[in-house]
ZANU-408779 format. One line per 8 residues: number of its first residue (from 1); their letters; for each residue x, y, z of N, C-alpha, C, O. Coordinates in pm, 1 decimal. Example, Ala and Ser with C-alpha at 12.3 -4.5 7.8 and 13.67 -1.06 7.14 Angstrom:
<sites>
1) AS) 1319.0,-569.0,780.0,1230.0,-450.0,780.0,1320.0,-330.0,780.0,1423.6,-331.9,846.5 ~ 1285.0,-225.0,708.0,1367.0,-106.0,714.0,1290.0,3.0,787.0,1340.9,113.8,803.9
</sites>
This chain:
<sites>
1) MIEFQTKR) -13632.4,11018.8,21740.0,-13706.9,11070.3,21626.8,-13852.2,11094.7,21667.4,-13914.9,11010.6,21731.9 ~ -13903.4,11208.7,21629.4,-14042.4,11242.9,21658.3,-14129.4,11196.4,21542.5,-14099.8,11221.6,21425.7 ~ -14237.3,11127.9,21577.9,-14335.2,11084.5,21478.9,-14470.1,11074.1,21546.9,-14481.4,11017.9,21655.8 ~ -14572.2,11128.0,21483.0,-14707.2,11110.2,21532.2,-14800.3,11087.0,21414.5,-14771.1,11123.6,21300.6 ~ -14914.1,11024.6,21445.9,-15009.6,10990.9,21341.1,-15145.6,11050.1,21372.9,-15183.7,11067.3,21488.8 ~ -15217.0,11080.5,21266.5,-15355.3,11123.9,21276.1,-15438.2,11021.4,21199.8,-15387.5,10917.5,21157.5 ~ -15562.4,11051.3,21183.4,-15652.0,10960.6,21110.6,-15598.4,10927.6,20971.1,-15607.8,10813.5,20926.1 ~ -15541.3,11029.5,20902.0,-15497.4,11009.0,20763.7,-15349.3,11031.6,20740.3,-15299.8,11004.8,20630.8
9) LIIRDHQS) -15277.1,11080.5,20840.7,-15141.1,11128.9,20816.9,-15037.2,11072.2,20912.2,-15066.7,11030.4,21024.2 ~ -14915.2,11072.7,20862.8,-14795.8,11049.9,20944.5,-14716.0,11179.8,20937.2,-14684.9,11228.5,20828.5 ~ -14683.7,11234.8,21052.5,-14607.6,11359.5,21061.5,-14481.0,11324.4,21138.5,-14487.1,11280.3,21253.3 ~ -14365.6,11344.4,21073.7,-14243.6,11295.8,21138.3,-14120.3,11374.7,21099.6,-14118.3,11448.8,21001.3 ~ -14016.5,11355.6,21181.8,-13885.6,11410.6,21148.9,-13839.6,11353.2,21014.9,-13883.3,11246.3,20972.2 ~ -13752.2,11426.2,20952.0,-13700.2,11385.0,20822.4,-13598.7,11271.7,20834.8,-13531.4,11255.6,20936.6 ~ -13590.7,11194.6,20727.8,-13495.3,11084.6,20717.2,-13425.9,11094.7,20581.9,-13479.0,11154.9,20488.6 ~ -13308.7,11036.3,20571.8,-13231.9,11046.6,20447.4,-13306.8,10987.4,20327.6,-13288.1,11033.2,20215.0
17) EDLASHHQ) -13390.5,10887.2,20350.1,-13465.0,10827.1,20238.4,-13577.7,10918.1,20185.9,-13645.6,10882.8,20089.4 ~ -13597.1,11032.8,20248.0,-13697.1,11128.9,20200.6,-13645.3,11217.8,20087.4,-13719.4,11302.8,20037.9 ~ -13522.7,11200.4,20046.6,-13459.3,11295.6,19955.6,-13538.2,11319.8,19827.1,-13557.4,11435.2,19788.8 ~ -13583.6,11216.5,19760.7,-13654.8,11236.2,19633.0,-13782.1,11318.5,19652.7,-13807.6,11412.7,19577.6 ~ -13861.6,11283.0,19753.3,-13986.6,11357.3,19775.7,-13958.0,11496.9,19831.4,-14033.3,11590.7,19805.4 ~ -13851.0,11510.7,19906.8,-13810.5,11641.3,19959.0,-13774.3,11734.3,19842.9,-13816.4,11849.9,19838.8 ~ -13696.9,11682.6,19750.7,-13658.1,11762.6,19633.9,-13780.8,11799.9,19550.1,-13793.5,11914.1,19505.9 ~ -13869.9,11704.5,19528.8,-13990.3,11730.5,19450.3,-14072.7,11842.9,19514.2,-14125.9,11928.5,19443.5
25) LFSNPQVM) -14083.3,11842.7,19645.4,-14161.7,11943.0,19717.2,-14093.0,12079.1,19717.5,-14153.5,12179.2,19678.9 ~ -13967.9,12083.5,19760.5,-13897.5,12210.0,19779.5,-13854.1,12276.8,19648.8,-13829.0,12397.3,19647.2 ~ -13845.1,12202.4,19541.8,-13803.4,12261.6,19414.5,-13921.7,12301.3,19325.3,-13902.6,12355.2,19216.3 ~ -14041.0,12275.0,19371.6,-14160.3,12305.0,19292.3,-14197.6,12452.8,19308.7,-14236.4,12494.2,19417.9 ~ -14186.4,12532.9,19202.0,-14213.7,12676.9,19215.0,-14358.5,12708.7,19252.0,-14383.9,12811.0,19315.5 ~ -14453.5,12623.9,19214.2,-14593.0,12646.4,19253.6,-14611.0,12626.5,19403.4,-14676.7,12706.7,19469.7 ~ -14552.8,12519.8,19456.3,-14562.9,12491.2,19599.0,-14493.8,12600.8,19680.1,-14543.4,12641.3,19785.2 ~ -14380.9,12647.9,19631.6,-14299.0,12743.5,19706.4,-14329.6,12889.3,19671.2,-14252.4,12978.6,19706.4
33) YYLPELQT) -14439.2,12914.0,19603.5,-14474.6,13049.2,19558.9,-14472.1,13149.8,19673.8,-14420.7,13260.5,19657.8 ~ -14526.3,13112.8,19788.1,-14530.9,13205.0,19901.5,-14408.0,13194.1,19992.5,-14395.2,13270.3,20088.3 ~ -14320.0,13102.4,19963.8,-14197.7,13084.9,20043.9,-14075.2,13074.3,19953.0,-14001.9,12975.7,19960.3 ~ -14052.5,13172.8,19869.0,-13942.1,13162.2,19772.3,-13804.6,13150.0,19839.3,-13711.4,13095.2,19780.3 ~ -13792.3,13200.1,19960.1,-13664.4,13190.6,20030.4,-13629.4,13046.3,20069.5,-13513.8,13016.9,20099.9 ~ -13728.3,12956.8,20068.8,-13703.7,12816.2,20101.6,-13690.1,12727.8,19978.0,-13649.9,12612.0,19989.1 ~ -13722.9,12780.5,19861.4,-13719.2,12700.1,19739.8,-13577.0,12657.5,19707.1,-13482.3,12734.9,19721.8 ~ -13563.7,12534.2,19663.0,-13435.1,12483.9,19615.7,-13438.9,12477.3,19463.4,-13545.2,12464.0,19402.8
41) FSFAESQA) -13320.1,12487.0,19402.9,-13313.3,12491.7,19257.0,-13231.2,12378.5,19197.7,-13216.2,12369.2,19075.8 ~ -13178.2,12292.9,19283.3,-13102.6,12177.6,19234.7,-13118.3,12063.9,19334.9,-13157.0,12084.6,19449.9 ~ -13087.6,11944.8,19288.5,-13092.5,11828.2,19374.4,-12994.5,11844.5,19490.9,-13023.9,11804.8,19603.6 ~ -12878.8,11902.9,19462.8,-12777.7,11924.9,19566.9,-12828.9,12021.1,19674.3,-12804.3,11999.7,19793.0 ~ -12899.6,12126.3,19634.1,-12957.5,12219.2,19732.1,-13062.6,12148.5,19818.2,-13066.9,12168.1,19939.6 ~ -13146.3,12067.1,19755.9,-13247.7,11992.3,19830.6,-13181.6,11895.5,19927.3,-13227.3,11878.6,20040.3 ~ -13074.4,11832.3,19882.7,-13001.8,11738.5,19968.3,-12942.3,11810.9,20089.2,-12950.2,11760.3,20201.2 ~ -12883.7,11926.6,20068.4,-12827.3,12005.0,20177.7,-12936.8,12051.4,20273.8,-12917.5,12050.0,20395.4
49) NLQWAIEE) -13051.0,12092.3,20219.8,-13163.9,12135.4,20301.9,-13213.8,12019.9,20388.2,-13238.5,12037.0,20507.6 ~ -13228.2,11903.7,20328.0,-13273.9,11786.1,20401.9,-13172.7,11747.0,20509.3,-13210.9,11715.8,20622.0 ~ -13045.5,11748.4,20475.3,-12941.8,11711.8,20571.9,-12943.6,11806.6,20691.4,-12928.5,11764.0,20805.9 ~ -12962.3,11935.7,20663.8,-12970.7,12033.5,20772.0,-13088.0,12001.5,20864.3,-13073.7,12006.2,20986.5 ~ -13204.6,11968.9,20806.5,-13322.5,11935.5,20886.8,-13298.4,11810.6,20970.6,-13341.1,11804.1,21085.8 ~ -13231.3,11712.9,20914.5,-13199.6,11589.8,20989.1,-13106.0,11622.3,21104.7,-13127.1,11575.4,21216.6 ~ -13004.3,11701.1,21079.1,-12910.3,11740.0,21185.1,-12980.7,11819.1,21294.9,-12953.3,11798.7,21413.2 ~ -13071.1,11909.0,21256.9,-13147.8,11985.4,21356.2,-13229.0,11892.6,21445.4,-13239.9,11915.8,21565.8
57) SKKENREN) -13285.9,11787.9,21387.0,-13370.7,11696.5,21463.9,-13292.2,11616.9,21567.6,-13351.4,11560.4,21659.7 ~ -13163.1,11611.7,21554.2,-13078.7,11533.9,21646.5,-13015.3,11618.7,21755.8,-12949.2,11565.0,21844.7 ~ -13034.4,11749.9,21750.8,-12973.2,11837.1,21850.4,-13039.0,11818.9,21986.3,-13160.6,11802.4,21996.1 ~ -12957.6,11822.1,22090.6,-13009.9,11807.7,22226.2,-13098.7,11925.8,22264.5,-13206.7,11905.3,22320.0 ~ -13056.5,12046.7,22236.6,-13135.1,12167.1,22263.8,-13197.4,12216.5,22134.1,-13164.7,12324.1,22084.0 ~ -13284.3,12138.3,22083.4,-13344.5,12161.4,21952.7,-13424.3,12291.7,21949.4,-13500.2,12322.2,22041.4 ~ -13405.5,12367.4,21841.9,-13478.9,12492.2,21822.6,-13567.7,12490.1,21698.9,-13653.7,12576.8,21683.4 ~ -13548.2,12393.0,21611.1,-13626.0,12381.9,21487.6,-13691.5,12244.4,21480.4,-13625.7,12140.9,21491.4
65) YFFGIFSH) -13820.1,12246.9,21461.9,-13899.1,12124.1,21453.2,-13967.0,12123.6,21316.6,-14077.5,12175.4,21301.1 ~ -13900.7,12065.2,21219.0,-13952.7,12059.1,21082.7,-13990.8,11915.2,21052.9,-13910.1,11823.7,21069.6 ~ -14113.8,11895.8,21008.9,-14167.1,11761.8,20988.1,-14218.4,11743.8,20845.9,-14276.9,11834.8,20787.1 ~ -14195.5,11625.0,20792.1,-14259.2,11586.7,20667.5,-14399.5,11536.9,20698.6,-14423.6,11475.2,20802.4 ~ -14491.0,11564.6,20607.4,-14628.5,11515.6,20620.2,-14648.0,11409.5,20512.7,-14627.2,11435.3,20394.2 ~ -14688.2,11290.2,20555.1,-14703.6,11177.2,20464.0,-14841.4,11113.8,20483.2,-14898.4,11117.7,20592.2 ~ -14893.0,11056.1,20376.2,-15014.8,10976.3,20388.3,-14975.1,10843.6,20453.2,-14856.5,10812.0,20463.2 ~ -15073.2,10767.2,20496.6,-15043.3,10636.2,20555.7,-14981.5,10541.4,20452.8,-14918.2,10442.3,20489.1
73) SKERIGEI) -15000.3,10572.6,20323.6,-14937.2,10492.3,20218.7,-14796.7,10544.5,20186.5,-14735.4,10502.3,20088.4 ~ -14746.0,10636.7,20269.6,-14609.0,10692.3,20262.1,-14588.4,10794.1,20150.2,-14474.2,10826.7,20117.8 ~ -14695.6,10844.8,20090.8,-14683.5,10948.1,19987.9,-14660.5,11083.1,20054.8,-14729.7,11118.0,20150.5 ~ -14563.7,11158.7,20004.7,-14530.3,11289.6,20061.5,-14638.1,11390.2,20025.1,-14667.3,11412.4,19907.6 ~ -14696.8,11450.5,20127.6,-14804.2,11547.2,20108.9,-14752.4,11689.1,20124.4,-14789.6,11777.9,20047.6 ~ -14666.8,11710.7,20223.3,-14620.8,11846.6,20248.3,-14521.8,11854.9,20361.8,-14451.6,11758.9,20393.9 ~ -14518.1,11972.7,20421.9,-14418.9,12006.8,20524.1,-14486.4,12098.0,20626.4,-14567.3,12184.0,20591.4 ~ -14451.8,12077.6,20752.2,-14498.9,12166.1,20858.5,-14390.7,12170.8,20965.1,-14316.0,12074.7,20983.3
81) GYSLITDT) -14382.8,12281.6,21034.4,-14285.7,12288.9,21141.8,-14285.7,12423.1,21210.0,-14360.3,12514.4,21174.6 ~ -14199.0,12431.9,21309.5,-14186.1,12557.7,21381.0,-14044.0,12577.8,21428.2,-13965.5,12484.1,21442.4 ~ -14014.1,12705.8,21452.0,-13881.8,12746.5,21499.4,-13897.6,12826.5,21626.9,-13991.1,12905.0,21642.1 ~ -13804.9,12805.2,21717.5,-13803.2,12878.9,21843.4,-13768.4,13024.9,21817.6,-13670.0,13054.9,21749.9 ~ -13848.4,13114.6,21871.0,-13819.9,13257.8,21866.4,-13752.0,13298.2,21997.0,-13648.4,13364.7,21996.7 ~ -13811.8,13256.9,22107.9,-13753.2,13284.6,22238.8,-13803.5,13181.3,22338.7,-13911.6,13124.7,22322.7 ~ -13724.5,13158.4,22440.4,-13762.7,13067.7,22547.9,-13782.1,13151.4,22673.3,-13692.7,13226.3,22712.9 ~ -13897.3,13139.0,22735.2,-13930.3,13220.3,22851.5,-13959.1,13129.8,22971.3,-13970.8,13008.4,22954.9
89) PLGKHVEV) -13970.7,13186.4,23091.0,-14008.3,13104.4,23207.1,-14145.5,13038.0,23192.3,-14171.3,12935.8,23255.9 ~ -14233.6,13094.6,23109.1,-14365.7,13034.4,23087.4,-14365.5,12929.4,22977.3,-14459.8,12851.1,22966.1 ~ -14261.3,12927.2,22896.7,-14254.1,12832.9,22785.9,-14199.7,12899.1,22661.5,-14164.3,13017.0,22661.2 ~ -14194.0,12820.5,22556.6,-14135.4,12866.9,22430.8,-14234.0,12948.7,22347.8,-14354.9,12925.3,22350.9 ~ -14180.3,13043.6,22274.7,-14254.6,13123.5,22177.9,-14201.0,13080.1,22041.6,-14081.4,13093.1,22015.5 ~ -14288.0,13028.8,21954.5,-14244.1,12971.5,21827.9,-14323.7,13026.5,21710.6,-14436.0,13074.7,21725.9 ~ -14261.8,13017.9,21591.9,-14328.0,13055.0,21467.0,-14348.9,12929.7,21383.6,-14256.4,12851.0,21363.6 ~ -14472.4,12911.8,21334.8,-14510.8,12794.2,21256.9,-14517.4,12829.7,21108.8,-14555.7,12940.6,21071.7
97) GYFLQKEF) -14479.6,12734.1,21025.2,-14494.2,12746.2,20881.1,-14534.5,12612.5,20821.9,-14512.2,12507.7,20882.4 ~ -14593.8,12616.5,20703.6,-14640.8,12492.6,20639.8,-14664.9,12514.6,20491.3,-14686.2,12627.2,20446.3 ~ -14661.1,12405.4,20415.9,-14697.8,12408.7,20274.4,-14725.5,12267.2,20226.2,-14677.0,12169.7,20283.5 ~ -14805.5,12257.6,20118.2,-14852.8,12129.4,20064.0,-14825.0,12117.2,19915.5,-14814.3,12216.6,19843.6 ~ -14813.7,11993.0,19871.4,-14818.1,11966.3,19728.1,-14955.9,12011.8,19679.0,-15056.1,11991.0,19747.4 ~ -14961.1,12072.9,19562.7,-15085.4,12131.4,19511.9,-15200.6,12031.6,19501.8,-15315.5,12066.6,19528.7 ~ -15170.6,11908.3,19463.4,-15277.9,11810.8,19444.2,-15344.7,11768.4,19575.2,-15448.0,11701.4,19572.7 ~ -15286.9,11806.5,19689.8,-15344.8,11770.3,19818.9,-15417.3,11886.4,19886.4,-15471.3,11870.3,19995.8
105) EGFGYMTE) -15419.0,12003.3,19821.9,-15487.8,12118.8,19879.4,-15638.7,12099.4,19874.2,-15691.2,12036.9,19782.1 ~ -15707.3,12153.3,19973.4,-15852.8,12152.2,19974.7,-15916.7,12027.9,20033.9,-16038.5,12011.9,20026.1 ~ -15837.3,11939.5,20092.9,-15891.0,11816.7,20151.1,-15877.7,11812.1,20303.4,-15908.1,11710.3,20365.5 ~ -15832.4,11921.8,20363.0,-15820.7,11928.1,20508.3,-15694.9,11865.7,20565.4,-15682.7,11853.6,20687.3 ~ -15601.0,11825.8,20480.7,-15478.4,11762.8,20530.5,-15395.6,11857.6,20618.2,-15345.2,11817.8,20723.3 ~ -15382.2,11982.1,20574.3,-15298.7,12073.4,20651.3,-15363.3,12107.5,20784.4,-15293.6,12117.8,20885.4 ~ -15492.4,12124.9,20787.0,-15561.2,12150.5,20913.9,-15540.2,12033.4,21008.6,-15514.4,12053.2,21127.4 ~ -15551.0,11913.2,20957.6,-15530.6,11792.7,21037.9,-15387.2,11786.7,21091.6,-15365.6,11755.9,21208.9
113) AFKEVLRF) -15291.2,11815.8,21006.5,-15150.5,11814.0,21048.7,-15121.7,11924.7,21149.7,-15053.6,11901.5,21249.6 ~ -15173.1,12044.8,21124.2,-15147.2,12159.2,21212.3,-15205.6,12133.5,21351.0,-15141.0,12164.0,21451.2 ~ -15325.0,12078.8,21358.5,-15385.6,12048.9,21488.9,-15298.9,11952.3,21568.1,-15285.4,11966.3,21689.7 ~ -15240.4,11855.1,21500.9,-15153.8,11759.6,21569.7,-15023.1,11824.7,21613.7,-14972.2,11794.9,21721.7 ~ -14969.4,11912.2,21531.6,-14847.0,11984.2,21569.0,-14875.4,12077.6,21687.1,-14791.2,12091.8,21775.8 ~ -14991.3,12140.4,21689.4,-15028.9,12222.9,21804.6,-15034.6,12138.9,21931.5,-14982.2,12179.1,22035.3 ~ -15097.5,12023.4,21923.3,-15105.0,11933.7,22038.9,-14965.2,11898.5,22087.8,-14936.2,11908.2,22207.0 ~ -14879.6,11858.1,21996.5,-14742.0,11822.9,22031.5,-14670.0,11941.7,22094.8,-14607.2,11927.7,22199.8
121) AFFENDVY) -14678.8,12056.5,22032.4,-14606.5,12174.4,22080.1,-14649.4,12212.5,22221.4,-14564.7,12234.0,22308.2 ~ -14779.1,12220.9,22244.9,-14827.9,12265.6,22374.2,-14813.6,12160.5,22484.5,-14785.2,12195.6,22599.1 ~ -14832.5,12033.7,22452.3,-14832.6,11930.7,22556.7,-14702.9,11852.6,22570.8,-14677.5,11794.1,22676.0 ~ -14620.7,11850.6,22466.8,-14499.2,11770.7,22474.3,-14371.5,11851.8,22457.6,-14262.7,11798.7,22479.4 ~ -14381.5,11978.9,22419.6,-14260.5,12053.9,22388.9,-14253.7,12189.4,22459.3,-14176.8,12276.8,22419.1 ~ -14333.3,12206.5,22563.0,-14325.4,12326.1,22647.4,-14340.9,12456.2,22568.5,-14274.8,12555.5,22598.9 ~ -14426.8,12455.8,22468.9,-14455.5,12577.8,22394.3,-14568.3,12651.1,22465.5,-14666.0,12590.0,22508.7 ~ -14553.8,12781.6,22477.1,-14655.5,12865.4,22539.7,-14729.8,12950.6,22437.1,-14850.4,12972.4,22448.9
129) RIFCGCLK) -14656.1,12998.9,22335.5,-14717.0,13089.8,22237.2,-14671.7,13052.8,22096.9,-14552.9,13035.7,22069.9 ~ -14770.4,13041.0,22008.2,-14742.8,13012.2,21867.3,-14790.3,13131.4,21785.7,-14897.5,13186.2,21811.2 ~ -14710.3,13171.2,21687.7,-14761.3,13267.3,21591.3,-14734.8,13215.4,21451.9,-14643.4,13136.7,21427.5 ~ -14818.2,13262.7,21362.0,-14814.5,13216.0,21224.5,-14871.2,13328.7,21137.8,-14959.3,13402.4,21182.0 ~ -14822.5,13341.8,21018.0,-14872.0,13446.9,20930.5,-14869.8,13404.2,20785.3,-14812.6,13301.5,20748.7 ~ -14933.7,13486.2,20703.8,-14935.0,13462.5,20559.6,-14967.4,13593.1,20489.3,-15017.3,13687.7,20550.2 ~ -14938.5,13596.3,20361.6,-14984.8,13709.6,20282.6,-15137.3,13706.3,20279.4,-15197.9,13599.2,20275.5 ~ -15197.5,13822.2,20281.1,-15344.1,13830.7,20286.0,-15408.7,13760.9,20166.3,-15519.3,13708.0,20177.3
137) ENIASEKV) -15340.4,13760.9,20053.2,-15395.7,13696.2,19933.8,-15395.6,13544.0,19944.7,-15462.9,13476.7,19866.6 ~ -15322.3,13489.7,20038.9,-15312.4,13344.3,20056.1,-15428.5,13296.5,20143.9,-15410.0,13260.0,20260.0 ~ -15546.6,13297.7,20086.2,-15670.8,13269.1,20158.6,-15670.8,13127.6,20216.4,-15720.6,13107.0,20327.1 ~ -15616.8,13031.1,20145.1,-15615.1,12893.0,20194.6,-15534.1,12882.1,20323.5,-15575.2,12812.8,20416.6 ~ -15420.8,12948.9,20329.7,-15338.3,12944.2,20450.1,-15409.9,13009.6,20567.9,-15405.0,12958.8,20679.9 ~ -15475.8,13121.5,20542.9,-15549.9,13187.3,20650.8,-15661.6,13096.8,20701.7,-15685.2,13090.5,20822.3 ~ -15730.0,13027.5,20613.0,-15838.0,12937.4,20655.0,-15785.2,12825.8,20745.0,-15852.4,12786.6,20840.4 ~ -15665.7,12774.4,20715.8,-15605.9,12671.1,20801.3,-15586.9,12726.1,20942.2,-15622.1,12660.4,21040.2
145) MQKCGLIK) -15531.2,12846.5,20952.2,-15509.6,12906.5,21083.9,-15641.7,12923.9,21157.9,-15650.7,12894.0,21276.9 ~ -15742.4,12971.1,21089.3,-15873.4,12991.4,21152.0,-15934.3,12859.2,21197.4,-15987.7,12850.2,21308.0 ~ -15926.8,12756.6,21112.9,-15983.4,12626.0,21148.4,-15911.4,12562.1,21267.0,-15968.7,12479.4,21337.9 ~ -15786.5,12600.6,21287.9,-15708.9,12546.9,21400.4,-15724.1,12630.8,21527.1,-15660.6,12602.2,21628.6 ~ -15807.8,12733.9,21521.5,-15837.5,12813.2,21639.6,-15745.1,12929.9,21665.1,-15754.9,12994.3,21769.6 ~ -15654.4,12959.2,21571.3,-15565.5,13073.2,21590.6,-15644.8,13203.6,21582.8,-15749.0,13210.5,21517.5 ~ -15595.0,13304.8,21649.1,-15663.1,13433.1,21662.0,-15584.3,13538.9,21587.0,-15462.8,13550.3,21603.3 ~ -15654.5,13616.7,21504.0,-15587.2,13721.2,21426.1,-15537.4,13831.2,21519.5,-15611.9,13883.8,21602.1
153) EGDFKKFQ) -15410.1,13864.1,21504.1,-15348.3,13970.3,21582.7,-15317.2,14092.8,21499.0,-15314.2,14204.6,21550.4 ~ -15294.2,14072.3,21370.2,-15253.6,14186.6,21290.4,-15288.1,14172.7,21144.4,-15297.1,14062.5,21090.2 ~ -15307.3,14287.1,21082.1,-15332.1,14299.0,20938.8,-15240.1,14411.7,20892.5,-15275.0,14529.5,20900.5 ~ -15123.3,14373.7,20844.4,-15018.3,14469.7,20811.9,-15025.8,14509.2,20664.5,-15014.0,14424.4,20576.1 ~ -15045.1,14636.3,20639.3,-15059.8,14687.5,20503.3,-14923.7,14704.3,20436.1,-14828.9,14755.7,20495.4 ~ -14917.0,14659.8,20311.2,-14794.4,14671.8,20229.9,-14670.4,14640.3,20313.6,-14578.4,14721.4,20324.0 ~ -14670.2,14523.1,20371.6,-14571.6,14483.9,20471.9,-14457.8,14398.4,20415.7,-14343.3,14409.9,20459.6 ~ -14489.4,14313.6,20319.6,-14392.3,14215.4,20271.2,-14372.2,14228.5,20120.9,-14468.3,14237.3,20044.5
161) WHQGAFKD) -14246.9,14229.9,20080.2,-14212.8,14234.2,19937.3,-14229.0,14093.4,19881.0,-14170.1,13998.1,19932.0 ~ -14309.8,14081.0,19775.0,-14335.1,13949.8,19715.0,-14371.9,13967.9,19569.0,-14462.5,14044.5,19536.1 ~ -14302.6,13898.3,19482.6,-14331.5,13899.8,19339.6,-14336.9,14042.5,19283.3,-14425.3,14075.9,19204.4 ~ -14241.7,14125.1,19324.6,-14228.1,14258.6,19267.7,-14318.6,14366.3,19324.1,-14330.7,14473.9,19265.4 ~ -14382.5,14339.4,19437.1,-14471.9,14439.8,19496.3,-14478.7,14420.5,19647.5,-14455.0,14310.8,19698.1 ~ -14511.3,14528.1,19719.0,-14541.1,14516.1,19861.1,-14682.7,14462.6,19875.1,-14774.8,14509.0,19808.0 ~ -14699.0,14364.4,19963.2,-14829.6,14302.3,19983.0,-14865.8,14303.6,20131.4,-14779.7,14312.3,20218.9 ~ -14996.1,14294.8,20156.2,-15046.2,14291.0,20293.2,-15018.2,14154.8,20354.7,-15021.6,14052.5,20286.3
169) RLQYRLLK) -14990.3,14154.7,20485.9,-14960.9,14031.1,20558.8,-15049.6,14022.4,20681.6,-15075.4,14122.6,20748.4 ~ -15095.8,13902.2,20710.7,-15178.1,13875.0,20828.3,-15095.4,13800.6,20932.4,-15007.0,13721.8,20898.5 ~ -15124.7,13826.1,21057.5,-15054.7,13760.3,21168.1,-15158.7,13699.3,21262.2,-15254.1,13766.2,21301.8 ~ -15139.8,13571.8,21297.7,-15226.8,13499.4,21389.2,-15144.8,13444.5,21505.0,-15022.9,13430.5,21495.3 ~ -15213.8,13413.6,21615.4,-15146.8,13357.2,21732.0,-15238.3,13257.7,21801.5,-15359.2,13253.1,21778.4 ~ -15174.8,13177.1,21888.7,-15249.0,13091.0,21979.3,-15163.3,13069.4,22103.0,-15047.7,13028.0,22093.9 ~ -15222.3,13098.1,22219.2,-15156.3,13074.2,22347.1,-15200.7,12938.7,22400.5,-15307.1,12888.7,22364.0 ~ -15119.8,12880.1,22486.1,-15152.9,12748.4,22540.5,-15289.7,12750.9,22608.6,-15369.9,12659.5,22589.2
177) EEFLKL) -15317.2,12855.0,22688.6,-15447.6,12858.1,22757.7,-15563.0,12874.3,22659.6,-15673.7,12828.2,22687.3 ~ -15539.8,12938.3,22546.4,-15644.3,12948.1,22443.1,-15665.8,12813.1,22375.9,-15778.8,12776.4,22343.8 ~ -15557.5,12739.5,22354.7,-15567.5,12605.9,22294.8,-15647.5,12513.1,22386.2,-15726.9,12432.3,22338.1 ~ -15627.4,12524.0,22516.1,-15696.4,12438.0,22612.0,-15847.1,12460.8,22610.9,-15923.0,12373.3,22652.5 ~ -15891.4,12577.9,22563.5,-16034.7,12610.7,22560.3,-16101.3,12567.8,22429.6,-16223.6,12575.0,22417.5 ~ -16021.9,12523.1,22331.8,-16079.7,12484.4,22201.2,-16155.4,12353.5,22211.8,-16210.3,12305.8,22112.6
</sites>
């Protein structure tokens, strides 16, 4: 099981006892506003989602690294993780995603968690390139990427269908050698 700690957070693989907080997070329409494809609508859906994440964490050739973010008092704050896009001779190319319970936004928790996940990915998991994106209107998510040193690669106009309209999407990246210079 993967687990790491920061000054204020515990970031770790999922466990079966996370079910209640997992359901609360994934079924919350406000939290999942920008990720409707991940939202669950029943306890059974949340349970299946959690079980899938647990099974992924046990695979020998793991391709998905999804972590719960918890305070040191064990309160569920959010979710962060990445998925393998391709594996190259230089290392893995992965896509990162994250989201928080609304009451924890604006306190730097996600930036703190993302920096630790970057450290893990580049130094312990043979990742070479990370990319991450958000809708342009999601200013908080873009700020997290910027604070973590990611570099804007794209500004795609009317790129993603969301809430009944095409919206602009931003794309950021970070290479291992760029991370080493931060």
